[in-house]
Every structure is written in structure tokens, then in C-alpha cells.
C-alpha positions as a printed NumPy array, in Angstrom:
array([[ -52.32 ,   90.784,  -89.799],
       [ -48.719,   92.622,  -88.796],
       [ -49.235,   96.747,  -89.561],
       [ -46.455,   99.144,  -90.26 ],
       [ -46.562,  102.553,  -90.293],
       [ -43.933,  104.942,  -91.97 ],
       [ -43.154,  108.546,  -90.806],
       [ -40.38 ,  110.73 ,  -93.331],
       [ -40.378,  113.378,  -95.506],
       [ -41.402,  114.463,  -98.609],
       [ -38.583,  113.247, -101.265],
       [ -36.7  ,  110.652,  -98.469],
       [ -39.15 ,  107.644,  -99.859],
       [ -41.41 ,  107.052,  -97.282],
       [ -43.79 ,  105.98 , -100.201],
       [ -41.598,  103.658, -102.2  ],
       [ -40.033,  102.138,  -98.793],
       [ -43.842,  100.736,  -97.948],
       [ -44.844,   99.653, -101.251],
       [ -41.48 ,   97.417, -101.491],
       [ -41.743,   96.157,  -98.23 ],
       [ -45.216,   94.885,  -99.393],
       [ -43.717,   93.474, -102.415],
       [ -40.749,   91.677, -100.338],
       [ -43.895,   90.411,  -98.305],
       [ -46.131,   88.763, -101.247],
       [ -42.513,   87.103, -102.809],
       [ -42.451,   85.075,  -99.529],
       [ -46.344,   84.289, -100.114],
       [ -47.57 ,   86.409,  -97.804],
       [ -50.79 ,   88.929,  -98.694],
       [ -49.854,   92.876,  -99.046],
       [ -50.518,   96.163,  -99.453],
       [ -49.782,   99.831,  -99.07 ],
       [ -50.313,  103.044,  -99.711],
       [ -49.409,  106.768,  -98.991],
       [ -50.9  ,  109.72 ,  -96.785],
       [ -49.834,  113.036,  -98.132],
       [ -49.831,  116.87 ,  -96.52 ],
       [ -48.396,  119.384,  -98.188],
       [ -47.396,  118.472, -102.014],
       [ -43.752,  119.686, -100.965],
       [ -39.93 ,  118.459, -100.813],
       [ -39.382,  117.841,  -97.083],
       [ -43.2  ,  117.975,  -95.869],
       [ -43.989,  115.334,  -93.149],
       [ -45.915,  112.196,  -94.913],
       [ -46.625,  108.655,  -93.688],
       [ -46.964,  105.726,  -95.634],
       [ -48.202,  102.462,  -94.346],
       [ -47.562,   98.447,  -95.006],
       [ -50.121,   95.878,  -93.998],
       [ -49.127,   92.202,  -94.462],
       [ -51.008,   88.954,  -93.367],
       [ -51.321,   85.151,  -93.812],
       [ -54.93 ,   85.701,  -95.363],
       [ -56.625,   88.391,  -97.837],
       [ -56.243,   92.035,  -96.529],
       [ -59.916,   93.909,  -96.617],
       [ -59.492,   96.596,  -94.426],
       [ -58.67 ,  100.149,  -95.805],
       [ -57.66 ,  102.888,  -93.077],
       [ -55.013,  104.169,  -92.441],
       [ -53.105,  103.039,  -89.626],
       [ -53.748,  104.14 ,  -86.67 ],
       [ -52.536,  101.443,  -84.18 ],
       [ -49.418,   99.95 ,  -85.828],
       [ -47.409,   96.647,  -84.625],
       [ -44.477,   98.752,  -85.867],
       [ -43.36 ,  102.531,  -86.546],
       [ -40.628,  103.197,  -89.006],
       [ -38.69 ,  106.895,  -88.955],
       [ -36.967,  107.539,  -91.741],
       [ -36.226,  111.345,  -90.059],
       [ -35.486,  111.326,  -86.932],
       [ -36.114,  115.514,  -86.613],
       [ -39.789,  113.957,  -86.804],
       [ -38.721,  112.235,  -83.245],
       [ -38.09 ,  115.81 ,  -81.429],
       [ -41.214,  117.42 ,  -83.535],
       [ -44.255,  114.718,  -83.021],
       [ -44.955,  111.637,  -80.662],
       [ -44.151,  109.49 ,  -83.925],
       [ -45.589,  105.805,  -81.445],
       [ -48.917,  107.027,  -80.734],
       [ -51.267,  104.308,  -80.681],
       [ -47.914,  102.159,  -81.256],
       [ -49.169,   98.867,  -79.537],
       [ -48.01 ,   97.961,  -75.979],
       [ -45.344,   95.027,  -77.493],
       [ -44.639,   97.008,  -80.852],
       [ -41.775,   98.654,  -81.943],
       [ -39.986,  101.773,  -83.406],
       [ -37.552,  101.74 ,  -85.951],
       [ -35.858,  104.972,  -86.65 ],
       [ -33.12 ,  106.136,  -88.405],
       [ -30.315,  107.614,  -86.453],
       [ -26.932,  107.594,  -85.438],
       [ -27.839,  107.187,  -81.766],
       [ -28.019,  104.093,  -80.109],
       [ -31.858,  103.028,  -78.799],
       [ -31.343,  103.362,  -74.936],
       [ -29.864,  107.394,  -76.036],
       [ -33.294,  107.845,  -77.932],
       [ -36.391,  109.316,  -75.935],
       [ -39.564,  109.342,  -76.543],
       [ -43.528,  109.261,  -75.486],
       [ -42.949,  106.012,  -73.782],
       [ -40.527,  103.136,  -73.409],
       [ -40.832,  101.06 ,  -76.129],
       [ -38.902,   98.578,  -77.928],
       [ -36.613,  100.241,  -80.549],
       [ -34.327,   99.746,  -83.1  ],
       [ -31.931,  102.388,  -84.751],
       [ -29.652,  102.612,  -88.032],
       [ -27.364,  104.953,  -89.88 ],
       [ -29.122,  105.16 ,  -93.088],
       [ -28.458,  108.264,  -93.855],
       [ -24.693,  107.777,  -93.455],
       [ -25.114,  104.313,  -95.427],
       [ -26.672,  106.265,  -97.822],
       [ -24.616,  108.634,  -99.129],
       [ -22.038,  106.06 ,  -98.235],
       [ -23.22 ,  103.975, -101.099],
       [ -25.467,  106.127, -103.463],
       [ -24.209,  109.748, -102.888],
       [ -27.666,  110.512, -101.537],
       [ -29.372,  111.067,  -98.408],
       [ -32.311,  108.855,  -99.91 ],
       [ -32.944,  106.564,  -96.355],
       [ -35.523,  104.734,  -98.028],
       [ -33.791,  101.174,  -98.958],
       [ -31.453,  101.41 ,  -95.9  ],
       [ -34.388,  101.565,  -93.458],
       [ -36.281,   98.225,  -95.104],
       [ -32.915,   96.963,  -94.378],
       [ -33.074,   97.97 ,  -90.123],
       [ -36.973,   96.719,  -90.677],
       [ -36.366,   93.343,  -92.082],
       [ -33.869,   92.783,  -89.081],
       [ -35.887,   94.504,  -86.262],
       [ -39.032,   93.155,  -87.034],
       [ -38.493,   89.561,  -88.518],
       [ -41.792,   90.441,  -90.656],
       [ -39.713,   89.839,  -94.089],
       [ -36.478,   88.122,  -94.854],
       [ -33.425,   89.857,  -95.929],
       [ -33.086,   88.226,  -98.658],
       [ -36.957,   88.853,  -99.932],
       [ -35.958,   92.891,  -99.191],
       [ -32.916,   92.727, -101.583],
       [ -35.291,   90.68 , -104.375],
       [ -38.286,   93.249, -103.511],
       [ -35.345,   96.73 , -103.672],
       [ -33.739,   95.25 , -107.084],
       [ -37.478,   94.481, -109.17 ],
       [ -38.686,   97.701, -107.519],
       [ -35.956,  100.117, -108.433],
       [ -34.491,   98.666, -110.828],
       [ -37.197,   99.361, -112.905],
       [ -37.237,  102.642, -112.56 ],
       [ -33.39 ,  103.646, -111.826],
       [ -31.803,  100.315, -113.694],
       [ -30.7  ,   96.994, -113.603],
       [ -27.229,   99.198, -111.336],
       [ -29.231,  101.433, -108.752],
       [ -30.966,   98.466, -107.799],
       [ -28.801,   95.951, -106.856],
       [ -26.942,   99.421, -105.579],
       [ -29.798,   99.875, -103.306],
       [ -30.159,   95.977, -101.903],
       [ -26.314,   96.688, -101.365],
       [ -27.624,   99.506,  -98.701],
       [ -30.009,   97.362,  -97.356],
       [ -28.028,   94.213,  -96.287],
       [ -25.38 ,   97.014,  -94.73 ],
       [ -28.592,   98.403,  -93.222],
       [ -29.777,   95.081,  -91.856],
       [ -25.859,   93.933,  -90.736],
       [ -25.542,   97.649,  -88.547],
       [ -29.136,   97.702,  -87.008],
       [ -28.852,   97.345,  -82.958],
       [ -32.279,   96.861,  -80.901],
       [ -32.52 ,   97.565,  -77.759],
       [ -35.062,   99.663,  -75.833],
       [ -35.999,  103.669,  -75.924],
       [ -36.806,  105.571,  -72.816],
       [ -40.01 ,  107.197,  -72.109],
       [ -41.153,  110.615,  -70.356],
       [ -41.021,  113.052,  -73.692],
       [ -43.249,  115.162,  -73.564],
       [ -45.301,  116.633,  -76.831],
       [ -48.06 ,  119.359,  -76.467],
       [ -51.121,  118.562,  -78.828],
       [ -50.994,  120.733,  -81.806],
       [ -54.616,  122.155,  -81.868],
       [ -56.263,  122.674,  -85.82 ],
       [ -59.108,  124.868,  -86.822],
       [ -61.988,  124.434,  -89.527],
       [ -63.545,  127.217,  -90.985],
       [ -67.694,  127.297,  -90.185],
       [ -69.524,  128.468,  -93.472],
       [ -69.247,  132.317,  -92.359],
       [ -65.783,  132.301,  -92.072],
       [ -65.545,  130.975,  -95.706],
       [ -65.383,  133.974,  -97.98 ],
       [ -67.293,  133.634, -101.735],
       [ -64.406,  132.109, -103.734],
       [ -63.154,  130.251, -101.378],
       [ -60.075,  132.323, -100.838],
       [ -58.864,  132.902,  -97.104],
       [ -57.493,  136.157,  -95.638],
       [ -55.409,  136.487,  -92.96 ],
       [ -57.252,  135.488,  -90.026],
       [ -55.973,  134.446,  -86.244],
       [ -57.303,  131.035,  -84.748],
       [ -57.091,  128.744,  -81.643],
       [ -54.638,  126.684,  -83.579],
       [ -51.941,  130.117,  -84.857],
       [ -52.08 ,  132.148,  -87.847],
       [ -54.266,  130.97 ,  -91.293],
       [ -54.868,  132.203,  -94.592],
       [ -52.249,  134.744,  -96.371],
       [ -48.991,  134.868,  -93.876],
       [ -49.129,  132.379,  -92.499],
       [ -46.091,  131.206,  -93.505],
       [ -44.354,  133.107,  -90.485],
       [ -45.317,  130.218,  -88.082],
       [ -44.539,  127.523,  -90.259],
       [ -41.044,  126.97 ,  -89.247],
       [ -39.419,  124.8  ,  -91.604],
       [ -36.073,  124.307,  -90.208],
       [ -36.836,  120.882,  -88.53 ],
       [ -37.095,  119.431,  -92.074],
       [ -33.374,  119.648,  -93.254],
       [ -30.772,  116.959,  -92.863],
       [ -28.339,  119.472,  -94.783],
       [ -28.168,  123.426,  -94.113],
       [ -26.069,  125.385,  -96.249],
       [ -23.344,  127.31 ,  -94.219],
       [ -21.98 ,  130.585,  -95.897],
       [ -18.252,  131.57 ,  -96.43 ],
       [ -18.77 ,  135.181,  -95.472],
       [ -15.083,  135.777,  -97.381],
       [ -16.148,  133.956, -100.391],
       [ -19.348,  135.746, -100.967],
       [ -19.399,  138.712, -102.966],
       [ -23.257,  140.038, -102.121],
       [ -24.386,  138.947, -105.695],
       [ -27.94 ,  138.248, -104.296],
       [ -28.495,  134.778, -106.542],
       [ -28.953,  132.788, -103.569],
       [ -31.828,  135.262, -102.19 ],
       [ -33.56 ,  135.599, -105.477],
       [ -33.851,  131.642, -106.044],
       [ -34.52 ,  130.591, -102.061],
       [ -37.868,  129.295, -102.491],
       [ -38.261,  130.061,  -98.518],
       [ -36.993,  133.432,  -98.385],
       [ -34.908,  132.222,  -95.622],
       [ -32.105,  134.263,  -97.084],
       [ -31.62 ,  138.256,  -96.713],
       [ -28.241,  140.017,  -97.541],
       [ -26.865,  142.285,  -94.758],
       [ -23.898,  144.571,  -95.103],
       [ -23.614,  142.712,  -98.737],
       [ -23.43 ,  139.027,  -97.213],
       [ -25.726,  136.345,  -97.551],
       [ -27.596,  135.753,  -94.265],
       [ -29.369,  132.342,  -93.574],
       [ -32.639,  132.273,  -91.142],
       [ -32.2  ,  128.76 ,  -89.794],
       [ -36.028,  128.795,  -88.681],
       [ -37.111,  128.193,  -91.437],
       [ -34.513,  126.8  ,  -94.017],
       [ -35.535,  123.572,  -94.827],
       [ -31.944,  122.793,  -96.877],
       [ -33.119,  122.498, -100.447],
       [ -29.464,  122.763, -101.377],
       [ -30.575,  125.291, -103.621],
       [ -28.824,  128.516, -102.752],
       [ -25.081,  126.426, -102.914],
       [ -26.032,  124.71 , -106.352],
       [ -26.66 ,  128.395, -107.597],
       [ -23.825,  130.354, -105.819],
       [ -21.829,  131.029, -108.989],
       [ -18.201,  131.967, -106.137],
       [ -19.036,  128.405, -103.9  ],
       [ -19.399,  130.461, -101.011],
       [ -22.198,  128.341, -100.23 ],
       [ -21.154,  124.759,  -98.665],
       [ -23.639,  122.142,  -97.951],
       [ -22.828,  120.14 ,  -94.07 ],
       [ -24.94 ,  117.402,  -92.876],
       [ -26.82 ,  118.631,  -89.656],
       [ -25.8  ,  117.813,  -86.376],
       [ -28.36 ,  116.463,  -84.129],
       [ -28.253,  117.119,  -80.338]])
């Protein structure tokens, strides 16, 4: 059995990628299952999805803890969590990044495939939805399914939802990514601090289940805990304010879902620790003083 774990963010299509990969395997006469795991139901929040492929019936229904392959749709996740945790010794990681495999640093040295899926998606689709591009990279790096089966699966699955033309465009994206994928070896040595978790006891839960503000070993929980939940690493694009054009109308401040904008001397200022790059401020600005720019990764 070949097991693949997808790491992405809400809105990037990780679940659809896992399902399309399973369909591609099915089209080649194999057995396959896929399913997602969601945490916070928010666009940009980290999510996982899983695909199992085998030549015989698959009866395992658990999450995948020791994958043969890890697929990362957002390279910022490589900085915030140990994405290859549990990866088999001879396993492979596929990452959406502009870097070469040997420029990637992970918790240990592993086989690594990289492709700039975001740029390919922006060029061909006009949106930074990287799931179909990353499938082309998976086909190239793993060989578990052929690119022809991936293209057919994308046309069938995405075409059904988005129309035949978009299905074919997404299949083209996968083919381009397949041809541009580079396979090598990532560096090891990156240290990740294990995140602490807190589960309340019965004595800590008030009647009705509503938790007030509490300081725990895992940090602040309850009302106001968003202060410690810095969502700035959720971004692919970042809003940039042209201070010469800004009129101080406060419309961006009003619409920002993360309260990441404040007015300073009549000019909008963005707190990038909390800005998740949703683009609402740029869309709502009446004088086009805010532009979305792709964020550079160090």
C-alpha cells in the first residue's frame, strides 16, 4: 500500500487534490481511498488530506501517520511545522516552492521534489489554487500514477464542478508542473518545537461549555486568545498600502476579518503578524490604494 499525506491551507484545494489522485489511481485499475481532516474551518487555516493506493482492497480508515509521501501545497508550512513527521525512511516529500530541493531544510535529510506550483497556477488559471499543479509534481516524483491518468482524473473531477474548459485548463496545469518538477535531496537539521496542547478538565468547564479567558501551559485560551494565534504565515499574497493614495476612509479597517488594520495619522497600517492575505481590503478600497503582491519567501 502506498500512503500519501497532503498538507495545505483552507482554500488551496488539498481535499480535491487527494480525491483526484485517488481517482487517477482508480482509472489505472488500482484501489484507492481519500479523505480530509479539517481543523479550524477558516480559509487559510492548516488542513490535511490523505490518499491510500493499493492493488488490493483497502480496509484501513485511519489518518496516515507514517506516509510514503508527503505533499506540501504551501511552502510556509515547512517553516511552521514538521511536515515530514512520521515519513518513512525511504519516503519522499513534494513541495510547492520556487526553491530547488537542495535549498530546502527539513527536520532530516530526505528525497525531495519541488515545483513552483503557485506561479504555474497564476499564469494559467489566474488564481493561486495549486492543487492540480501539485498533482503533476506527485506523478513525476512518485511514479505511483501516470500523468495521463492524472489529466483524465482532473478533467473528470474538476470539469464536473467547473465546466469542461476549466477542467482541461487544470489538466494542462498538471502537465506543465509534471515537466517542471525537480527531484533531489533536502537538507536536514531544522529544529521544531513541539506545540503544547491543553484539554480542559471537568472542573475547568463552566456550565454551558463557554470557556472564559484562561492561561494554560499551551498559552492563552478562550476569549481574547486570538492574540496568540498569529495568522500572518497563512499568506500567499500580502496587501501593500500606497500611502499617497490612501484617503483614510476606514473601509479597509471596517472589512478586515482579522482586525489587522488600524489607522495611524489618517493612513491605513497593516499588522502583518495577523494579516492572512485574504485580499478583502484591496477589493473594498474605493481608491485602489491597496495592492496584493506575492510575498517573497526567504
